[in-house]
Each structure stands twice: as structure tokens, then as C-alpha cells.
N, CA, C and O atoms as CSV, one atom per row, in Angstrom:
chain,resi,resn,atom,element,x,y,z
A,1,MET,N,N,108.196,173.420,104.561
A,1,MET,CA,C,107.273,172.494,103.925
A,1,MET,C,C,105.854,172.840,104.388
A,1,MET,O,O,105.609,173.076,105.571
A,2,THR,N,N,104.943,172.862,103.442
A,2,THR,CA,C,103.572,173.196,103.798
A,2,THR,C,C,102.842,171.962,104.299
A,2,THR,O,O,103.286,170.828,104.115
A,3,ARG,N,N,101.725,172.215,104.927
A,3,ARG,CA,C,100.911,171.095,105.438
A,3,ARG,C,C,100.453,170.167,104.317
A,3,ARG,O,O,100.418,168.948,104.488
A,4,SER,N,N,100.102,170.746,103.169
A,4,SER,CA,C,99.627,169.902,102.062
A,4,SER,C,C,100.754,169.008,101.542
A,4,SER,O,O,100.496,167.862,101.172
A,5,ASN,N,N,101.999,169.501,101.504
A,5,ASN,CA,C,103.130,168.676,101.067
A,5,ASN,C,C,103.381,167.539,102.052
A,5,ASN,O,O,103.664,166.413,101.643
A,6,ILE,N,N,103.279,167.826,103.332
A,6,ILE,CA,C,103.454,166.790,104.354
A,6,ILE,C,C,102.363,165.736,104.213
A,6,ILE,O,O,102.637,164.538,104.285
A,7,PHE,N,N,101.126,166.181,104.012
A,7,PHE,CA,C,99.997,165.256,103.858
A,7,PHE,C,C,100.195,164.377,102.620
A,7,PHE,O,O,100.004,163.163,102.690
A,8,ILE,N,N,100.572,164.971,101.503
A,8,ILE,CA,C,100.767,164.213,100.271
A,8,ILE,C,C,101.914,163.216,100.443
A,8,ILE,O,O,101.814,162.073,99.996
A,9,GLY,N,N,102.995,163.642,101.084
A,9,GLY,CA,C,104.114,162.732,101.336
A,9,GLY,C,C,103.708,161.556,102.204
A,9,GLY,O,O,104.049,160.411,101.910
A,10,ALA,N,N,102.977,161.840,103.276
A,10,ALA,CA,C,102.510,160.773,104.169
A,10,ALA,C,C,101.557,159.836,103.435
A,10,ALA,O,O,101.615,158.624,103.641
A,11,LEU,N,N,100.692,160.363,102.595
A,11,LEU,CA,C,99.748,159.554,101.830
A,11,LEU,C,C,100.504,158.625,100.870
A,11,LEU,O,O,100.146,157.456,100.725
A,12,CYS,N,N,101.542,159.145,100.220
A,12,CYS,CA,C,102.342,158.313,99.302
A,12,CYS,C,C,103.023,157.164,100.044
A,12,CYS,O,O,103.047,156.035,99.554
A,13,VAL,N,N,103.572,157.447,101.213
A,13,VAL,CA,C,104.216,156.393,102.004
A,13,VAL,C,C,103.200,155.341,102.410
A,13,VAL,O,O,103.482,154.146,102.320
A,14,PHE,N,N,102.020,155.763,102.857
A,14,PHE,CA,C,100.965,154.834,103.262
A,14,PHE,C,C,100.526,153.960,102.090
A,14,PHE,O,O,100.397,152.746,102.245
A,15,LEU,N,N,100.297,154.555,100.927
A,15,LEU,CA,C,99.855,153.790,99.765
A,15,LEU,C,C,100.929,152.811,99.297
A,15,LEU,O,O,100.611,151.691,98.897
A,16,ALA,N,N,102.184,153.218,99.342
A,16,ALA,CA,C,103.267,152.313,98.958
A,16,ALA,C,C,103.341,151.125,99.914
A,16,ALA,O,O,103.510,149.988,99.471
A,17,ALA,N,N,103.216,151.371,101.215
A,17,ALA,CA,C,103.239,150.291,102.205
A,17,ALA,C,C,102.049,149.355,102.011
A,17,ALA,O,O,102.203,148.136,102.082
A,18,ALA,N,N,100.874,149.910,101.767
A,18,ALA,CA,C,99.678,149.087,101.549
A,18,ALA,C,C,99.836,148.222,100.306
A,18,ALA,O,O,99.421,147.063,100.304
A,19,PHE,N,N,100.432,148.771,99.246
A,19,PHE,CA,C,100.653,147.998,98.026
A,19,PHE,C,C,101.612,146.844,98.283
A,19,PHE,O,O,101.367,145.727,97.827
A,20,LEU,N,N,102.697,147.094,99.004
A,20,LEU,CA,C,103.669,146.042,99.282
A,20,LEU,C,C,103.073,144.925,100.117
A,20,LEU,O,O,103.354,143.753,99.871
A,21,VAL,N,N,102.250,145.270,101.105
A,21,VAL,CA,C,101.604,144.242,101.930
A,21,VAL,C,C,100.615,143.445,101.096
A,21,VAL,O,O,100.561,142.220,101.207
A,22,ALA,N,N,99.828,144.125,100.258
A,22,ALA,CA,C,98.831,143.437,99.439
A,22,ALA,C,C,99.492,142.546,98.394
A,22,ALA,O,O,98.933,141.513,98.024
A,23,ALA,N,N,100.674,142.927,97.915
A,23,ALA,CA,C,101.338,142.174,96.864
A,23,ALA,C,C,102.157,141.005,97.410
A,23,ALA,O,O,102.582,140.140,96.644
A,24,ALA,N,N,102.381,140.971,98.724
A,24,ALA,CA,C,103.194,139.898,99.305
A,24,ALA,C,C,102.466,138.561,99.161
A,24,ALA,O,O,101.283,138.463,99.486
A,25,PRO,N,N,103.162,137.536,98.676
A,25,PRO,CA,C,102.509,136.233,98.512
A,25,PRO,C,C,102.137,135.619,99.862
A,25,PRO,O,O,102.751,135.939,100.880
A,26,PRO,N,N,101.145,134.750,99.874
A,26,PRO,CA,C,100.643,134.139,101.114
A,26,PRO,C,C,101.503,132.968,101.584
A,26,PRO,O,O,101.042,131.827,101.630
A,27,LEU,N,N,102.753,133.260,101.931
A,27,LEU,CA,C,103.671,132.210,102.356
A,27,LEU,C,C,103.277,131.667,103.720
A,27,LEU,O,O,102.753,132.397,104.562
A,28,GLY,N,N,103.534,130.374,103.934
A,28,GLY,CA,C,103.235,129.754,105.218
A,28,GLY,C,C,102.383,128.516,105.056
A,28,GLY,O,O,102.250,127.965,103.963
A,29,THR,N,N,101.809,128.092,106.168
A,29,THR,CA,C,100.984,126.888,106.196
A,29,THR,C,C,99.530,127.276,106.448
A,29,THR,O,O,99.226,128.062,107.346
A,30,TRP,N,N,98.654,126.718,105.650
A,30,TRP,CA,C,97.223,127.002,105.706
A,30,TRP,C,C,96.461,125.715,105.966
A,30,TRP,O,O,96.714,124.699,105.317
A,31,GLU,N,N,95.528,125.751,106.914
A,31,GLU,CA,C,94.629,124.620,107.180
A,31,GLU,C,C,93.376,124.829,106.336
A,31,GLU,O,O,92.713,125.859,106.456
A,32,CYS,N,N,93.052,123.867,105.490
A,32,CYS,CA,C,91.967,124.028,104.529
A,32,CYS,C,C,90.936,122.905,104.654
A,32,CYS,O,O,91.233,121.803,105.116
A,33,THR,N,N,89.719,123.227,104.226
A,33,THR,CA,C,88.650,122.239,104.126
A,33,THR,C,C,87.975,122.425,102.783
A,33,THR,O,O,87.465,123.504,102.479
A,34,SER,N,N,87.973,121.364,101.975
A,34,SER,CA,C,87.271,121.365,100.692
A,34,SER,C,C,85.907,120.736,100.891
A,34,SER,O,O,85.754,119.768,101.636
A,35,SER,N,N,84.921,121.300,100.214
A,35,SER,CA,C,83.555,120.774,100.288
A,35,SER,C,C,83.016,120.556,98.884
A,35,SER,O,O,83.335,121.303,97.960
A,36,THR,N,N,82.195,119.520,98.736
A,36,THR,CA,C,81.498,119.258,97.480
A,36,THR,C,C,80.084,119.800,97.596
A,36,THR,O,O,79.607,120.049,98.703
A,37,PRO,N,N,79.404,119.986,96.465
A,37,PRO,CA,C,78.004,120.432,96.533
A,37,PRO,C,C,77.129,119.463,97.332
A,37,PRO,O,O,76.110,119.874,97.887
A,38,GLY,N,N,77.512,118.175,97.400
A,38,GLY,CA,C,76.762,117.175,98.156
A,38,GLY,C,C,77.034,117.207,99.650
A,38,GLY,O,O,76.396,116.478,100.410
A,39,GLY,N,N,77.978,118.045,100.083
A,39,GLY,CA,C,78.248,118.179,101.505
A,39,GLY,C,C,79.427,117.378,102.034
A,39,GLY,O,O,79.727,117.450,103.226
A,40,ASP,N,N,80.115,116.605,101.168
A,40,ASP,CA,C,81.306,115.881,101.614
A,40,ASP,C,C,82.430,116.876,101.888
A,40,ASP,O,O,82.610,117.840,101.143
A,41,GLU,N,N,83.182,116.640,102.956
A,41,GLU,CA,C,84.284,117.527,103.315
A,41,GLU,C,C,85.579,116.750,103.437
A,41,GLU,O,O,85.595,115.587,103.841
A,42,ARG,N,N,86.677,117.425,103.075
A,42,ARG,CA,C,88.003,116.823,103.208
A,42,ARG,C,C,88.963,117.889,103.725
A,42,ARG,O,O,89.077,118.969,103.146
A,43,LYS,N,N,89.650,117.575,104.820
A,43,LYS,CA,C,90.622,118.496,105.411
A,43,LYS,C,C,92.001,118.240,104.796
A,43,LYS,O,O,92.378,117.098,104.535
A,44,TRP,N,N,92.742,119.328,104.572
A,44,TRP,CA,C,94.080,119.238,104.002
A,44,TRP,C,C,94.886,120.468,104.387
A,44,TRP,O,O,94.341,121.469,104.851
A,45,THR,N,N,96.184,120.371,104.185
A,45,THR,CA,C,97.092,121.463,104.522
A,45,THR,C,C,97.774,121.951,103.255
A,45,THR,O,O,98.247,121.154,102.445
A,46,LEU,N,N,97.822,123.260,103.093
A,46,LEU,CA,C,98.538,123.889,101.989
A,46,LEU,C,C,99.758,124.592,102.564
A,46,LEU,O,O,99.634,125.429,103.459
A,47,THR,N,N,100.924,124.258,102.056
A,47,THR,CA,C,102.154,124.937,102.453
A,47,THR,C,C,102.685,125.675,101.234
A,47,THR,O,O,102.938,125.075,100.190
A,48,VAL,N,N,102.853,126.999,101.383
A,48,VAL,CA,C,103.327,127.842,100.281
A,48,VAL,C,C,104.667,128.443,100.675
A,48,VAL,O,O,104.829,128.976,101.773
A,49,GLN,N,N,105.622,128.347,99.759
A,49,GLN,CA,C,106.942,128.931,99.986
A,49,GLN,C,C,107.414,129.564,98.684
A,49,GLN,O,O,106.803,129.392,97.629
A,50,GLU,N,N,108.507,130.295,98.784
A,50,GLU,CA,C,109.110,130.885,97.605
A,50,GLU,C,C,110.431,130.168,97.339
A,50,GLU,O,O,111.237,129.982,98.250
A,51,SER,N,N,110.647,129.769,96.096
A,51,SER,CA,C,111.858,129.061,95.727
A,51,SER,C,C,112.377,129.641,94.409
A,51,SER,O,O,111.699,129.587,93.383
A,52,ASN,N,N,113.579,130.191,94.457
A,52,ASN,CA,C,114.181,130.801,93.266
A,52,ASN,C,C,113.278,131.854,92.628
A,52,ASN,O,O,113.177,131.936,91.403
A,53,GLY,N,N,112.618,132.665,93.473
A,53,GLY,CA,C,111.762,133.740,92.980
A,53,GLY,C,C,110.402,133.298,92.492
A,53,GLY,O,O,109.646,134.116,91.969
A,54,LYS,N,N,110.064,132.026,92.646
A,54,LYS,CA,C,108.758,131.519,92.217
A,54,LYS,C,C,108.038,130.895,93.393
A,54,LYS,O,O,108.664,130.443,94.351
A,55,LEU,N,N,106.707,130.874,93.312
A,55,LEU,CA,C,105.926,130.209,94.346
A,55,LEU,C,C,105.977,128.702,94.143
A,55,LEU,O,O,105.909,128.208,93.018
A,56,ALA,N,N,106.097,127.994,95.236
A,56,ALA,CA,C,106.110,126.530,95.235
A,56,ALA,C,C,105.358,126.086,96.487
A,56,ALA,O,O,104.979,126.911,97.318
A,57,GLY,N,N,105.148,124.795,96.612
A,57,GLY,CA,C,104.504,124.313,97.821
A,57,GLY,C,C,103.945,122.923,97.674
A,57,GLY,O,O,104.161,122.237,96.675
A,58,THR,N,N,103.216,122.525,98.706
A,58,THR,CA,C,102.621,121.195,98.737
A,58,THR,C,C,101.208,121.255,99.295
A,58,THR,O,O,100.839,122.163,100.040
A,59,VAL,N,N,100.440,120.258,98.906
A,59,VAL,CA,C,99.129,119.991,99.470
A,59,VAL,C,C,99.279,118.670,100.204
A,59,VAL,O,O,99.721,117.684,99.612
A,60,GLY,N,N,98.922,118.629,101.476
A,60,GLY,CA,C,99.059,117.419,102.267
A,60,GLY,C,C,97.733,117.003,102.868
A,60,GLY,O,O,96.948,117.836,103.318
A,61,GLY,N,N,97.501,115.721,102.868
A,61,GLY,CA,C,96.269,115.193,103.438
A,61,GLY,C,C,96.463,113.746,103.835
A,61,GLY,O,O,97.590,113.272,103.981
A,62,GLU,N,N,95.361,113.054,104.005
A,62,GLU,CA,C,95.442,111.666,104.445
A,62,GLU,C,C,96.112,110.760,103.419
A,62,GLU,O,O,96.567,109.671,103.769
A,63,ASP,N,N,96.184,111.188,102.153
A,63,ASP,CA,C,96.832,110.389,101.112
A,63,ASP,C,C,98.293,110.778,100.887
A,63,ASP,O,O,98.914,110.290,99.943
A,64,GLY,N,N,98.858,111.651,101.739
A,64,GLY,CA,C,100.248,112.079,101.576
A,64,GLY,C,C,100.347,113.479,101.006
A,64,GLY,O,O,99.359,114.211,100.951
A,65,ASP,N,N,101.554,113.849,100.578
A,65,ASP,CA,C,101.818,115.184,100.054
A,65,ASP,C,C,101.949,115.159,98.537
A,65,ASP,O,O,102.468,114.203,97.960
A,66,SER,N,N,101.468,116.228,97.900
A,66,SER,CA,C,101.617,116.417,96.458
A,66,SER,C,C,102.074,117.842,96.206
A,66,SER,O,O,101.607,118.774,96.862
A,67,SER,N,N,102.980,118.012,95.266
A,67,SER,CA,C,103.482,119.344,94.933
A,67,SER,C,C,102.442,120.133,94.147
A,67,SER,O,O,101.713,119.576,93.325
A,68,ILE,N,N,102.384,121.441,94.411
A,68,ILE,CA,C,101.525,122.304,93.614
A,68,ILE,C,C,102.304,122.734,92.374
A,68,ILE,O,O,103.533,122.798,92.387
A,69,GLU,N,N,101.563,123.028,91.298
A,69,GLU,CA,C,102.156,123.409,90.018
A,69,GLU,C,C,101.536,124.708,89.536
A,69,GLU,O,O,100.394,125.022,89.872
A,70,ASP,N,N,102.291,125.462,88.750
A,70,ASP,CA,C,101.796,126.698,88.130
A,70,ASP,C,C,101.202,127.668,89.145
A,70,ASP,O,O,100.188,128.309,88.867
A,71,ALA,N,N,101.820,127.781,90.312
A,71,ALA,CA,C,101.302,128.669,91.364
A,71,ALA,C,C,101.518,130.133,90.977
A,71,ALA,O,O,102.604,130.525,90.550
A,72,LYS,N,N,100.459,130.932,91.137
A,72,LYS,CA,C,100.524,132.363,90.862
A,72,LYS,C,C,99.743,133.100,91.945
A,72,LYS,O,O,98.728,132.611,92.440
A,73,TYR,N,N,100.233,134.279,92.300
A,73,TYR,CA,C,99.526,135.126,93.257
A,73,TYR,C,C,99.405,136.517,92.671
A,73,TYR,O,O,100.407,137.213,92.506
A,74,GLU,N,N,98.187,136.928,92.354
A,74,GLU,CA,C,97.919,138.230,91.764
A,74,GLU,C,C,96.637,138.796,92.346
A,74,GLU,O,O,95.632,138.097,92.479
A,75,ASN,N,N,96.691,140.079,92.693
A,75,ASN,CA,C,95.499,140.797,93.172
A,75,ASN,C,C,94.790,140.071,94.311
A,75,ASN,O,O,93.561,140.041,94.362
A,76,GLY,N,N,95.569,139.485,95.227
A,76,GLY,CA,C,94.983,138.819,96.385
A,76,GLY,C,C,94.434,137.432,96.115
A,76,GLY,O,O,93.764,136.854,96.970
A,77,THR,N,N,94.710,136.889,94.933
A,77,THR,CA,C,94.200,135.565,94.570
A,77,THR,C,C,95.357,134.620,94.258
A,77,THR,O,O,96.225,134.929,93.441
A,78,LEU,N,N,95.355,133.475,94.915
A,78,LEU,CA,C,96.340,132.415,94.687
A,78,LEU,C,C,95.696,131.352,93.816
A,78,LEU,O,O,94.607,130.871,94.126
A,79,THR,N,N,96.361,130.980,92.723
A,79,THR,CA,C,95.884,129.897,91.874
A,79,THR,C,C,96.999,128.875,91.722
A,79,THR,O,O,98.178,129.230,91.694
A,80,PHE,N,N,96.621,127.605,91.623
A,80,PHE,CA,C,97.589,126.542,91.379
A,80,PHE,C,C,96.860,125.296,90.916
A,80,PHE,O,O,95.636,125.196,90.997
A,81,LYS,N,N,97.658,124.334,90.422
A,81,LYS,CA,C,97.156,123.012,90.067
A,81,LYS,C,C,97.832,122.007,90.975
A,81,LYS,O,O,98.959,122.217,91.423
A,82,VAL,N,N,97.147,120.927,91.242
A,82,VAL,CA,C,97.733,119.830,92.012
A,82,VAL,C,C,97.199,118.526,91.433
A,82,VAL,O,O,96.010,118.397,91.142
A,83,THR,N,N,98.095,117.571,91.275
A,83,THR,CA,C,97.712,116.269,90.749
A,83,THR,C,C,97.674,115.262,91.894
A,83,THR,O,O,98.659,115.067,92.606
A,84,LEU,N,N,96.516,114.629,92.053
A,84,LEU,CA,C,96.303,113.597,93.066
A,84,LEU,C,C,95.948,112.293,92.359
A,84,LEU,O,O,95.876,112.260,91.130
A,85,ASP,N,N,95.728,111.234,93.106
A,85,ASP,CA,C,95.355,109.946,92.507
A,85,ASP,C,C,94.084,110.045,91.677
A,85,ASP,O,O,93.914,109.310,90.705
A,86,THR,N,N,93.200,110.947,92.056
A,86,THR,CA,C,91.904,111.050,91.391
A,86,THR,C,C,91.893,112.028,90.220
A,86,THR,O,O,90.853,112.212,89.587
A,87,GLY,N,N,93.029,112.659,89.918
A,87,GLY,CA,C,93.088,113.576,88.783
A,87,GLY,C,C,93.841,114.854,89.113
A,87,GLY,O,O,94.403,115.005,90.198
A,88,THR,N,N,93.838,115.770,88.151
A,88,THR,CA,C,94.467,117.076,88.334
A,88,THR,C,C,93.384,118.087,88.665
A,88,THR,O,O,92.333,118.130,88.026
A,89,TYR,N,N,93.661,118.898,89.678
A,89,TYR,CA,C,92.694,119.868,90.178
A,89,TYR,C,C,93.225,121.287,90.031
A,89,TYR,O,O,94.404,121.546,90.273
A,90,GLN,N,N,92.355,122.195,89.637
A,90,GLN,CA,C,92.662,123.622,89.580
A,90,GLN,C,C,92.054,124.254,90.833
A,90,GLN,O,O,90.871,124.069,91.116
A,91,VAL,N,N,92.871,125.001,91.581
A,91,VAL,CA,C,92.415,125.620,92.822
A,91,VAL,C,C,92.590,127.126,92.709
A,91,VAL,O,O,93.645,127.599,92.287
A,92,THR,N,N,91.562,127.885,93.083
A,92,THR,CA,C,91.587,129.345,93.089
A,92,THR,C,C,91.174,129.803,94.478
A,92,THR,O,O,90.071,129.501,94.935
A,93,LEU,N,N,92.070,130.542,95.156
A,93,LEU,CA,C,91.828,130.960,96.538
A,93,LEU,C,C,91.981,132.465,96.682
A,93,LEU,O,O,93.019,133.023,96.323
A,94,LYS,N,N,90.973,133.114,97.194
A,94,LYS,CA,C,91.031,134.538,97.518
A,94,LYS,C,C,91.561,134.650,98.941
A,94,LYS,O,O,90.967,134.100,99.869
A,95,ILE,N,N,92.675,135.360,99.119
A,95,ILE,CA,C,93.308,135.509,100.422
A,95,ILE,C,C,92.892,136.855,101.015
A,95,ILE,O,O,92.993,137.890,100.357
A,96,ASP,N,N,92.430,136.831,102.250
A,96,ASP,CA,C,92.054,138.061,102.956
A,96,ASP,C,C,92.624,137.975,104.363
A,96,ASP,O,O,92.009,137.396,105.257
A,97,GLY,N,N,93.813,138.561,104.554
A,97,GLY,CA,C,94.478,138.479,105.851
A,97,GLY,C,C,94.849,137.038,106.138
A,97,GLY,O,O,95.572,136.414,105.361
A,98,GLY,N,N,94.361,136.505,107.248
A,98,GLY,CA,C,94.671,135.136,107.639
A,98,GLY,C,C,93.615,134.131,107.226
A,98,GLY,O,O,93.600,133.013,107.740
A,99,LYS,N,N,92.721,134.505,106.300
A,99,LYS,CA,C,91.668,133.593,105.855
A,99,LYS,C,C,91.722,133.434,104.346
A,99,LYS,O,O,92.196,134.314,103.627
A,100,LEU,N,N,91.232,132.303,103.884
A,100,LEU,CA,C,91.106,132.090,102.449
A,100,LEU,C,C,89.743,131.495,102.142
A,100,LEU,O,O,89.124,130.833,102.975
A,101,ASP,N,N,89.298,131.749,100.929
A,101,ASP,CA,C,87.996,131.287,100.473
A,101,ASP,C,C,88.119,131.085,98.969
A,101,ASP,O,O,88.621,131.965,98.270
A,102,GLY,N,N,87.669,129.940,98.457
A,102,GLY,CA,C,87.833,129.731,97.035
A,102,GLY,C,C,87.106,128.530,96.495
A,102,GLY,O,O,86.140,128.039,97.079
A,103,THR,N,N,87.607,128.058,95.338
A,103,THR,CA,C,86.963,126.952,94.637
A,103,THR,C,C,88.018,125.971,94.134
A,103,THR,O,O,89.196,126.307,94.013
A,104,TRP,N,N,87.571,124.764,93.847
A,104,TRP,CA,C,88.394,123.741,93.197
A,104,TRP,C,C,87.563,123.071,92.114
A,104,TRP,O,O,86.345,122.941,92.236
A,105,THR,N,N,88.240,122.650,91.056
A,105,THR,CA,C,87.590,121.892,89.995
A,105,THR,C,C,88.564,120.813,89.522
A,105,THR,O,O,89.777,121.021,89.514
A,106,GLY,N,N,88.027,119.673,89.131
A,106,GLY,CA,C,88.855,118.593,88.602
A,106,GLY,C,C,88.311,117.239,88.977
A,106,GLY,O,O,87.456,117.123,89.855
A,107,GLY,N,N,88.801,116.227,88.318
A,107,GLY,CA,C,88.347,114.872,88.602
A,107,GLY,C,C,86.860,114.690,88.370
A,107,GLY,O,O,86.230,113.835,88.992
A,108,GLY,N,N,86.299,115.489,87.480
A,108,GLY,CA,C,84.872,115.393,87.181
A,108,GLY,C,C,83.975,116.014,88.237
A,108,GLY,O,O,82.772,115.753,88.252
A,109,ALA,N,N,84.535,116.834,89.123
A,109,ALA,CA,C,83.735,117.447,90.190
A,109,ALA,C,C,84.247,118.866,90.455
A,109,ALA,O,O,85.226,119.314,89.859
A,110,SER,N,N,83.566,119.548,91.356
A,110,SER,CA,C,83.983,120.888,91.772
A,110,SER,C,C,83.421,121.156,93.163
A,110,SER,O,O,82.552,120.433,93.650
A,111,GLY,N,N,83.929,122.200,93.787
A,111,GLY,CA,C,83.438,122.546,95.113
A,111,GLY,C,C,84.114,123.787,95.652
A,111,GLY,O,O,84.725,124.553,94.907
A,112,THR,N,N,83.998,123.975,96.942
A,112,THR,CA,C,84.522,125.180,97.592
A,112,THR,C,C,85.669,124.821,98.530
A,112,THR,O,O,85.847,123.666,98.916
A,113,VAL,N,N,86.438,125.844,98.882
A,113,VAL,CA,C,87.535,125.698,99.834
A,113,VAL,C,C,87.453,126.854,100.825
A,113,VAL,O,O,87.225,128.001,100.442
A,114,LYS,N,N,87.637,126.543,102.080
A,114,LYS,CA,C,87.748,127.554,103.132
A,114,LYS,C,C,88.959,127.200,103.964
A,114,LYS,O,O,89.319,126.027,104.068
A,115,GLY,N,N,89.600,128.203,104.564
A,115,GLY,CA,C,90.759,127.899,105.375
A,115,GLY,C,C,91.271,129.099,106.137
A,115,GLY,O,O,90.756,130.212,106.026
A,116,PHE,N,N,92.311,128.830,106.920
A,116,PHE,CA,C,92.931,129.882,107.720
A,116,PHE,C,C,94.429,129.611,107.796
A,116,PHE,O,O,94.883,128.477,107.647
A,117,LYS,N,N,95.180,130.680,108.032
A,117,LYS,CA,C,96.628,130.559,108.109
A,117,LYS,C,C,97.037,130.020,109.468
A,117,LYS,O,O,96.661,130.564,110.506
A,118,LYS,N,N,97.810,128.945,109.450
A,118,LYS,CA,C,98.284,128.321,110.672
A,118,LYS,C,C,99.596,128.950,111.110
A,118,LYS,O,O,99.740,129.311,112.278
A,119,THR,N,N,100.559,129.093,110.201
A,119,THR,CA,C,101.843,129.733,110.500
A,119,THR,C,C,102.292,130.581,109.345
A,119,THR,O,O,103.353,131.201,109.410
């Protein structure tokens, strides 16, 4: 085997491993803080799991737990909807390692989300 064949083989293995890691859904528990443009903040927990080959989970806060709906993870971005007492919210989160950064809209308002992976 030539050096170039070894290099190409090693490169293919590395790229395949990187793709699998990048494509893995962000399962686990995330500590999050939502902010409004006015500066109000609300802390909450996002728990993401896989159930029957689909993403599922809950959003938990001072008002209790609510199930997430229509969860999708593509290209490092997690999207879902959650219905709370104040309305249905669309959440879009960019995952980068153990951190997330994103936005929420719904209930006549919008804002940002920041967080980190707890487990």
C-alpha cells in the first residue's frame, strides 16, 4: 500500500467519524435561559431523548413540564414546538458541543435562548 492510499483511507475514516458525531442528536438534559428584548429572563430545563426512532422530550420550569412537539435535528440545529399556558412557542437552537444558542417565538413575543448541557 502506498503512502497516498494510507492517507486517503485515514482521511475517509476521519470524515466518516466526524459526520457521525455531527449528526448525533443532542440527547440529554440542557439548562437554558430565555431572554426577551426587554431583558426579562426565565430559566428552564430541556430534556431530549429518542423514542421509537424519533426525538422527544420535555421543557420544565417553574410552571411544570410540557412535552416538546415536532422535534427535528438537522445540520447542528434542533427545532421544536412547545405549548405552555401562554401559547405555543417555536424554538430553534444551534448546538455546538456542550452549548446551545438560539431563538424562540410565540405568545406574541420573541427572544433568545442560551444554555449548556448538564448531562
